[in-house]
C-alpha positions in Angstrom: -36.8 -79.5 39.3 -32.9 -79.9 39.7 -30.4 -83.0 40.1 -27.2 -82.4 42.0 -24.9 -84.6 42.6 -22.6 -85.0 45.6 -19.7 -86.8 46.6 -20.2 -87.5 50.2 -24.2 -87.8 52.1 -24.1 -84.8 54.3 -23.3 -82.6 51.3 -26.3 -84.6 50.3 -28.4 -83.6 53.0 -27.3 -79.5 53.2 -27.0 -79.2 49.3 -23.6 -78.0 49.3 -19.9 -78.8 47.6 -21.6 -80.7 44.2 -19.8 -81.8 41.5 -19.0 -79.4 38.7 -18.7 -81.0 36.0 -20.9 -84.2 35.8 -20.7 -85.0 32.6 -16.7 -85.1 32.5 -16.3 -86.7 36.0 -13.6 -88.8 36.6 -13.8 -91.3 39.6 -11.4 -90.6 43.1 -10.1 -92.2 46.2 -12.3 -91.8 49.4 -10.8 -91.8 52.5 -8.0 -93.9 51.4 -10.2 -96.6 50.4 -10.0 -97.7 46.3 -12.6 -95.5 43.7 -13.4 -98.5 42.0 -16.7 -99.0 42.4 -17.1 -95.2 43.9 -20.6 -94.1 45.4 -22.1 -91.0 44.7 -24.8 -89.5 46.2 -27.8 -88.0 44.2 -30.0 -85.0 45.8 -33.7 -84.4 43.8 -34.7 -80.9 44.4 -38.4 -80.1 42.5 -39.6 -76.4 42.4 -41.1 -76.1 46.1 -38.0 -77.5 47.7 -39.0 -80.4 48.6 -35.9 -82.8 48.1 -35.4 -86.6 47.8 -32.3 -88.4 47.9 -30.4 -91.8 46.7 -26.8 -92.8 45.6 -25.2 -93.7 42.6 -22.6 -96.6 42.1 -19.8 -96.3 39.4 -17.4 -98.7 38.4 -14.4 -98.8 36.2 -13.9 -102.0 34.7 -10.5 -103.5 33.3 -9.3 -103.3 29.3 -7.2 -106.4 28.8 -3.5 -106.2 28.7 -2.0 -107.4 25.3 1.4 -106.7 24.4 1.4 -103.5 22.2 5.2 -104.1 20.5 4.0 -106.9 18.7 6.9 -107.4 15.6 6.0 -106.6 11.8 5.3 -109.8 9.8 7.6 -109.8 6.3 7.5 -111.6 3.2 9.8 -111.6 0.6 8.3 -111.4 -3.2 8.4 -114.5 -3.9 4.7 -114.4 -5.9 5.2 -112.8 -9.5 8.3 -111.0 -8.2 8.1 -107.0 -8.2 4.5 -106.2 -7.7 4.7 -105.9 -4.1 2.1 -108.4 -3.0 2.5 -111.3 -0.8 -0.2 -113.7 1.1 0.2 -113.6 4.7 -0.8 -115.7 8.2 -1.7 -112.6 10.0 -2.2 -114.8 13.3 1.6 -115.3 13.7 2.2 -112.9 16.5 -1.6 -113.2 18.0 -0.1 -115.6 21.2 2.7 -113.0 21.8 -0.3 -109.9 21.8 -2.8 -112.0 23.9 0.4 -112.9 26.5 -1.3 -115.2 28.0 -4.6 -113.6 28.6 -7.8 -115.3 29.6 -11.0 -114.5 29.1 -10.4 -112.4 25.8 -10.6 -112.9 21.9 -9.0 -111.6 19.2 -10.3 -109.7 15.8 -8.1 -108.4 12.8 -9.2 -105.0 10.4 -7.8 -103.4 7.6 -8.5 -100.0 9.1 -8.6 -98.5 12.9 -11.9 -97.2 12.6 -13.0 -100.5 11.4 -11.4 -102.4 14.8 -12.7 -99.3 16.9 -16.3 -100.1 15.7 -15.7 -104.1 15.3 -17.1 -104.1 11.6 -15.6 -106.0 8.5 -13.0 -108.5 10.4 -10.8 -109.9 8.0 -11.7 -113.2 7.0 -9.3 -115.2 6.2 -6.5 -114.9 8.7 -3.7 -117.0 7.6 -3.8 -116.6 4.1 -4.1 -112.9 4.1 -3.1 -110.7 0.5 -1.8 -107.5 1.6 -4.3 -104.3 0.1 -1.4 -101.7 -0.1 1.9 -102.1 -2.3 5.1 -103.0 -0.3 3.7 -102.5 3.6 0.5 -102.1 5.3 -0.9 -102.0 9.1 -3.0 -104.5 10.6 -5.5 -103.2 13.6 -5.8 -106.2 16.0 -8.7 -105.3 18.1 -8.2 -107.6 22.1 -11.8 -107.4 24.0 -12.7 -108.8 27.2 -15.1 -111.5 26.5 -17.2 -110.7 29.7 -17.2 -107.1 30.2 -17.1 -105.9 26.1 -14.0 -104.0 27.0 -11.4 -104.4 24.2 -7.7 -102.5 23.4 -6.1 -102.2 19.7 -2.8 -103.7 18.6 -1.0 -102.5 15.4 1.8 -104.3 12.9 3.0 -104.3 10.0 3.5 -106.6 7.3 5.8 -106.0 4.9 6.6 -107.7 1.1 10.4 -107.1 1.0 11.6 -106.6 -2.5 14.0 -109.5 -4.3 17.4 -108.2 -4.6 17.8 -105.9 -7.6 20.2 -108.3 -10.9 22.3 -106.8 -13.0 22.6 -108.6 -16.6 25.7 -110.8 -15.8 27.9 -111.1 -19.0 30.0 -114.2 -19.5 33.1 -114.4 -18.1 35.9 -114.3 -20.5 39.5 -115.3 -19.0 42.6 -114.3 -21.3 45.3 -116.7 -20.9 48.7 -116.9 -23.4 49.4 -120.5 -23.7 46.2 -121.8 -22.5 45.3 -125.0 -21.2 41.8 -124.2 -21.5 41.8 -124.4 -17.6 41.9 -121.0 -15.2 41.5 -120.0 -11.7 38.4 -117.5 -11.8 38.6 -114.7 -9.0 34.6 -114.8 -8.9 34.6 -112.1 -6.5 35.1 -109.9 -9.8 31.6 -110.6 -10.5 29.8 -109.5 -8.1 29.9 -105.7 -8.3 28.6 -106.7 -11.9 25.6 -108.2 -10.9 24.9 -105.9 -7.5 25.1 -102.5 -9.7 24.5 -100.2 -7.3 23.4 -102.0 -4.5 25.4 -102.0 -1.6 27.8 -104.7 -0.8 27.6 -105.2 2.0 24.1 -105.5 2.2 23.9 -108.9 0.4 25.8 -112.4 0.1 26.4 -113.5 -3.6 27.1 -117.1 -4.0 28.1 -119.3 -7.3 27.1 -122.7 -7.8 27.3 -125.1 -10.3 23.8 -126.4 -10.4 20.7 -124.3 -10.1 19.0 -126.6 -7.9 22.1 -125.6 -5.3 21.6 -121.7 -6.7 17.7 -122.2 -6.1 18.8 -124.0 -2.4 21.8 -121.6 -1.6 24.1 -124.8 -1.2 27.7 -126.1 -2.3 28.5 -122.5 -2.7 32.0 -122.5 -5.4 35.0 -121.1 -3.6 36.5 -118.2 -5.5 39.1 -118.2 -7.1 37.6 -121.3 -8.6 39.0 -123.5 -11.0 36.8 -124.1 -14.4 35.5 -128.2 -14.9 35.4 -127.5 -18.6 36.1 -124.8 -20.7 33.1 -123.2 -21.6 31.2 -124.0 -18.0 28.1 -122.5 -16.7 27.7 -121.5 -13.1 24.7 -120.8 -11.6 24.4 -117.8 -9.2 22.4 -117.0 -5.7 21.8 -113.3 -3.9 20.9 -113.0 -0.6 19.9 -109.6 1.0 21.4 -109.9 4.0 18.8 -107.9 5.5 15.8 -109.1 4.6 16.6 -112.6 4.1 15.6 -112.8 0.2 17.3 -114.2 -2.2 16.6 -114.7 -5.9 19.0 -117.3 -8.5 19.4 -115.6 -11.1 20.0 -117.0 -14.9 23.4 -118.2 -15.2 26.5 -117.2 -16.9 29.7 -118.7 -18.8 33.1 -118.6 -17.9 35.6 -119.7 -20.3 39.3 -119.3 -20.6 40.5 -118.1 -24.4 44.1 -117.7 -25.3 45.4 -114.2 -24.8 47.0 -111.6 -26.2 49.9 -109.3 -25.6 50.6 -105.8 -26.5 54.2 -105.4 -26.5 55.2 -108.5 -24.9 59.0 -107.7 -23.6 58.2 -104.1 -22.1 60.6 -102.6 -24.3 59.0 -98.6 -24.5 57.8 -98.8 -28.4 59.9 -94.9 -29.2 58.6 -94.4 -33.2 60.9 -91.4 -34.6 61.0 -90.2 -38.2 62.4 -87.4 -40.0 60.4 -84.4 -40.8 58.4 -85.7 -43.7 55.3 -83.4 -44.7 57.7 -80.0 -45.9 56.7 -77.8 -43.4 60.0 -78.8 -40.7 57.7 -77.7 -37.9 57.4 -81.4 -36.0 54.2 -83.0 -37.7 54.7 -86.2 -40.2 53.3 -89.3 -41.4 53.6 -92.1 -40.0 53.3 -95.2 -41.0 51.5 -97.2 -38.0 51.5 -100.8 -39.5 55.5 -100.9 -39.5 55.4 -101.1 -35.5 53.1 -104.2 -35.5 56.2 -106.6 -35.8 57.3 -105.0 -32.3 53.5 -104.6 -30.7 53.0 -108.2 -31.3 56.7 -109.3 -30.1 57.2 -112.9 -31.9 53.4 -113.4 -31.7 51.5 -114.9 -34.9 50.7 -112.1 -37.1 47.9 -113.9 -38.9 45.9 -114.7 -35.4 46.0 -111.2 -34.5 44.7 -107.3 -35.0 46.8 -104.9 -34.1 45.0 -101.2 -34.4 45.8 -97.7 -33.0 44.4 -95.1 -31.1 44.2 -91.3 -30.1 43.3 -92.9 -26.1 43.3 -95.2 -23.9 39.8 -95.2 -23.8 38.8 -95.7 -27.8 41.4 -98.6 -27.4 39.4 -100.2 -24.3 36.2 -99.5 -26.2 37.7 -101.1 -29.7 36.7 -97.1 -31.2 38.0 -94.3 -33.6 40.6 -96.5 -34.6 43.6 -94.1 -35.9 44.6 -94.2 -40.3 47.4 -96.6 -41.2 49.1 -93.7 -42.5 48.7 -90.8 -39.4 49.9 -87.4 -39.5 50.6 -86.8 -35.4 49.2 -83.8 -33.8 51.8 -82.8 -31.2 55.5 -83.8 -31.1 55.7 -85.7 -29.3 52.5 -87.9 -29.4 51.5 -90.9 -27.1 49.2 -93.2 -29.0 47.2 -96.5 -28.0 48.0 -99.8 -29.1 45.2 -102.8 -29.5 46.1 -106.6 -29.6 42.9 -108.5 -30.8 43.1 -112.3 -30.6 41.5 -113.5 -33.6 41.3 -117.1 -33.3 37.6 -117.7 -32.3 34.6 -116.2 -33.9 33.9 -114.2 -30.9 37.0 -113.5 -28.7 37.2 -111.0 -26.6 40.9 -110.7 -25.0 43.3 -108.3 -25.9 45.6 -106.1 -24.7 46.9 -102.3 -24.9 50.0 -100.6 -24.9 51.4 -97.5 -25.6 53.6 -95.6 -28.0 55.3 -92.6 -28.6 55.5 -90.7 -32.3 58.7 -88.4 -32.2 59.2 -86.2 -35.4 62.7 -85.0 -35.5 63.6 -81.8 -37.1 65.7 -81.1 -40.4 69.0 -79.8 -40.7 68.0 -76.1 -42.3 70.5 -74.4 -44.5 69.8 -72.3 -47.7 72.6 -71.5 -50.7 72.0 -69.4 -53.9 70.1 -70.3 -56.3 72.7 -70.1 -58.5 76.6 -69.4 -58.6 78.8 -68.1 -61.1 81.9 -69.9 -61.8 84.9 -69.1 -64.6 86.2 -71.3 -67.1 89.3 -71.3 -69.1 89.7 -70.3 -72.2 89.5 -73.6 -74.0 86.0 -74.2 -71.9 86.8 -77.3 -70.2 88.4 -76.1 -66.4 86.4 -74.0 -64.1 88.7 -71.7 -62.7 88.5 -69.7 -59.7 87.6 -70.0 -56.9 83.8 -70.2 -56.7 83.0 -71.6 -53.4 79.8 -72.8 -52.1 78.9 -73.3 -48.6 77.0 -75.2 -45.8 76.8 -72.9 -43.3 76.0 -75.3 -40.5 79.1 -76.6 -37.6 80.6 -79.7 -38.9 80.7 -80.3 -34.9 77.0 -81.7 -35.7 76.5 -82.6 -39.3 78.3 -84.4 -41.7 78.4 -82.7 -45.7 78.2 -84.5 -49.1 78.3 -82.2 -52.3 77.1 -84.2 -55.5 77.8 -82.7 -59.4 75.9 -82.6 -61.7 76.8 -86.1 -63.1 75.5 -87.4 -59.8 79.0 -88.2 -58.2 79.9 -87.4 -55.1 82.4 -84.4 -55.1 83.0 -83.6 -51.2 82.2 -84.2 -47.6 82.9 -81.1 -46.7 81.3 -77.6 -45.9 82.6 -76.0 -48.4 82.9 -77.2 -52.0 84.6 -75.4 -55.0 83.4 -76.7 -58.6 85.1 -78.0 -61.4 82.2 -78.4 -63.7 79.0 -76.3 -63.8 75.7 -77.7 -64.1 73.1 -78.5 -60.9 75.1 -79.4 -57.9 72.9 -81.1 -54.5 73.9 -80.4 -51.3 73.3 -82.8 -48.4 73.4 -82.1 -44.6 73.1 -84.7 -42.2 72.4 -84.5 -38.5 74.9 -86.3 -36.4 72.8 -87.5 -33.9 69.4 -88.0 -35.8 70.5 -89.3 -39.1 67.8 -86.3 -40.2 69.6 -85.3 -44.0 68.1 -82.4 -46.1 69.4 -81.4 -49.8 69.3 -78.1 -51.5 70.1 -77.5 -55.1 71.9 -75.1 -56.9 72.9 -74.4 -60.6 76.8 -73.4 -60.9 76.8 -71.0 -64.3 80.1 -71.0 -66.2 81.3 -67.6 -68.1 84.7 -66.9 -69.4 86.5 -64.2 -71.7 86.2 -63.6 -74.7 87.9 -64.2 -78.1 87.8 -61.5 -79.7 87.2 -60.2 -83.4 87.0 -57.2 -85.1 86.6 -56.4 -88.1 85.9 -53.1 -90.7 82.6 -53.5 -92.3 83.0 -50.2 -94.2 85.3 -49.5 -97.5 88.2 -47.2 -97.3 87.2 -43.5 -97.5 83.7 -44.2 -96.4 81.8 -41.6 -95.3 81.1 -43.5 -92.0 83.5 -46.6 -91.1 81.9 -49.0 -89.1 83.6 -51.8 -86.4 81.7 -54.6 -86.2 83.1 -57.3 -83.1 82.7 -60.7 -82.7 83.0 -62.4 -78.9 83.2 -65.9 -79.0 82.9 -67.3 -75.3 80.6 -68.7 -72.7 79.9 -65.1 -70.8 78.2 -62.4 -71.0 80.1 -59.6 -72.1 80.5 -55.9 -72.8 82.2 -53.9 -75.4 84.8 -50.8 -75.7 86.7 -49.0 -78.4 89.9 -47.7 -77.5 89.4 -45.9 -73.9 85.3 -44.7 -74.9 82.5 -45.6 -72.8 81.4 -49.4 -71.9 78.3 -50.8 -74.6 76.3 -53.6 -74.8 76.5 -53.7 -78.7 79.4 -55.2 -80.6 79.3 -52.1 -82.9 80.9 -49.1 -83.4 79.9 -46.9 -85.6 81.7 -43.5 -86.9 85.2 -44.9 -86.0 87.8 -42.3 -87.3 90.6 -43.6 -89.1 93.4 -45.0 -87.7 94.6 -48.3 -85.5 91.9 -49.1 -82.9 91.5 -51.3 -79.8 88.7 -53.1 -79.2 88.3 -54.5 -75.9 85.4 -57.1 -74.8 85.1 -58.0 -71.1 83.2 -60.6 -69.5 80.2 -59.1 -67.0 80.6 -62.3 -64.6 84.2 -60.7 -63.9 85.9 -63.7 -65.8 88.1 -61.7 -68.0 88.7 -59.5 -70.8 89.9 -60.5 -75.0 91.6 -57.5 -77.1 91.9 -57.3 -81.1 93.3 -54.4 -82.7 91.9 -53.6 -86.2 92.7 -50.1 -88.6 90.6 -48.0 -90.2 92.4 -46.3 -93.5 90.9 -43.2 -94.6 92.2 -39.6 -95.3 91.6 -36.1 -93.8 88.9 -33.8 -95.5 91.9 -31.0 -95.0 94.9 -30.0 -93.3 96.4 -26.8 -92.5 100.5 -26.7 -93.1 101.4 -24.1 -90.1 103.8 -25.0 -88.4 101.9 -25.6 -85.1 101.8 -29.5 -84.9 98.8 -30.3 -85.9 97.7 -31.5 -89.4 101.1 -30.0 -90.4 100.8 -32.6 -93.0 98.3 -34.7 -95.3 98.6 -38.8 -95.3 96.2 -41.6 -96.1 95.7 -42.5 -92.0 96.8 -46.2 -91.7 98.4 -46.4 -95.1 101.0 -48.2 -93.5 99.6 -51.3 -93.2 99.4 -51.3 -97.0 103.6 -50.2 -98.0 103.0 -51.4 -101.5 100.4 -48.9 -102.2 100.6 -46.1 -104.9 99.9 -42.6 -104.1 99.5 -39.4 -105.9 98.6 -36.1 -105.7 97.8 -33.6 -108.3 96.3 -30.2 -108.7 93.0 -29.0 -109.9 94.6 -29.4 -113.6 95.5 -32.8 -112.9 99.4 -31.6 -112.5 101.2 -34.2 -110.1 102.6 -32.4 -107.4 103.7 -35.5 -105.1 104.1 -38.7 -105.0 104.0 -40.5 -101.4 105.1 -43.2 -100.0 102.9 -45.3 -97.6 105.6 -45.4 -95.2 106.4 -41.7 -95.3 105.3 -38.7 -93.7 102.7 -37.5 -95.7 102.9 -34.3 -98.4 103.3 -31.1 -96.7 101.8 -28.8 -99.4 104.6 -27.5 -101.6 105.7 -28.1 -105.1 109.7 -27.9 -105.4 110.1 -26.0 -102.2 107.4 -23.4 -102.5 103.9 -23.0 -100.7 101.4 -23.8 -102.8 97.9 -22.2 -102.1 95.1 -22.7 -100.0 92.9 -24.8 -102.1 91.0 -27.9 -103.2 93.6 -30.7 -104.6 93.2 -34.1 -105.8 94.8 -38.0 -105.2 94.5 -41.4 -106.3 95.7 -44.5 -104.2 95.8 -47.7 -106.0 95.7 -50.9 -104.0 96.2 -54.4 -104.1 92.9 -56.0 -102.2 92.6 -59.4 -101.1 89.7 -61.2 -101.4 89.5 -64.9 -99.9 92.9 -66.2 -99.4 94.3 -66.6 -102.5 92.3 -63.8 -104.8 93.6 -60.4 -105.2 92.7 -57.4 -106.9 93.9 -54.4 -108.1 91.9 -51.0 -106.7 92.2 -47.5 -107.6 90.2 -44.8 -105.1 90.2 -40.8 -105.8 89.5 -38.2 -103.5 90.5 -34.9 -103.0 91.3 -32.5 -100.2 91.5 -28.8 -99.1 94.9 -27.3 -97.9 94.0 -24.5 -95.0 96.7 -22.1 -94.2 
């Protein structure tokens, strides 16, 4: 047996044009009539081909037509702020959803599945607590009471957070010579209260009481003049988008006596001369010497002045510089903070800056020492010995101090008048920086000379010792011989000798003459002009001496005068033979000032022809 569903009666009778998908058929219009309701024709045919006919009417019943764009229901997170859970009356949109349609009923569900199956409807619709934090969708089933047809509408319930509140610090105003009242710009607190929140989305108002702040009433106008000092204020913050508001804890406004750093505004410059020895632009500054200029008349007992390497440190009051500070660059800007200490917790301070500069010292050198000559009495330098500071006089002034500490000259050069330590001072005419150098003037002088023969007459070897009295370093010369550092001459020949003593520092010479008395050991009277006579050399200085010459047998051959030419080797006009001859000499020897002694010397010599 088979069933055929057809659109037309004749099709059913003829078994033509059956509906191909009767299990998914969409009703249609027939001959221009509305297709609701619509009659269909059914043909039933058994296996023997026998057919029977009937009709089937289908009707589409209308669904309810609620408003489907219901607005969200929003609440502020006032109940236990921060948990994002609040109690809602979810029926607030009911009238809007039904939109005046009669014969319908409405129910609320937490899920779409429950709304479609009409299971577990929300019971307490006027005091519903959201189960999803912050935002939750509510499903509304609108049902036709006659047909049972329904439409599902959704909207969200939203828990709006309250504005975030940053910590509100007391608003301290600092005023010089304050009377305790001040026009506070409360708007400057707003940014602190809102933190990172966009100020365009919030309204912040200030109130004299907590009640006004809670109700958002009687907002104060900024700038606001305090009524008491200090005074407590209360704050209301409202989110302009959600209208959620919160009254934050109060804060105080207070006027304190201010501080002024460099109140007259004259730039602070601290300039020193290099004082650390390297003359490199780095010096030590006593920063406390700036306190008076920084305070500019404020009572130092009420203020603390501290110094910093950066403005950030000065504002934060951290890492202060030591009172004796060595700059790290030249020039260097440092920062100064003045704190008012008149109250226990004063927040009033002011900052300024100062420039540290180090001027370099004059630079010059002098020899470690100079040499100057003095006259023979040893009291006055003779020269000239010139000491000089090699700096231009157009840029520097000069001072020379003698060994007694007296100002000796104010010129770049100076000729010393005494020996000892001198101090030269040069001062920069622009910066006033000065440097000093010491030098030593050593003195020297020509010698007072005394030469003495220290050996006896007729000694085998004659010695002259020289005494040089003076302040110099000396060297010695015998006649035209070489210079020597020793004051002793050994093996000196008989006769007169000139001893010369000169100062190694160039301060002059001294001389003395001495006589070595001795006799020649031989003579050669051959008329050649050399050693033609025999005479005691130097005896002329002893004109009273008695000189006798004898032959080997003791025969007196000649008596010589100390002032004569000597013996020519003849006796009574005859030439004496080559041989040894003898002599005696008697001298009056002086010992001391008044003591004399007659002394006789004997010796022999050779005559050679």
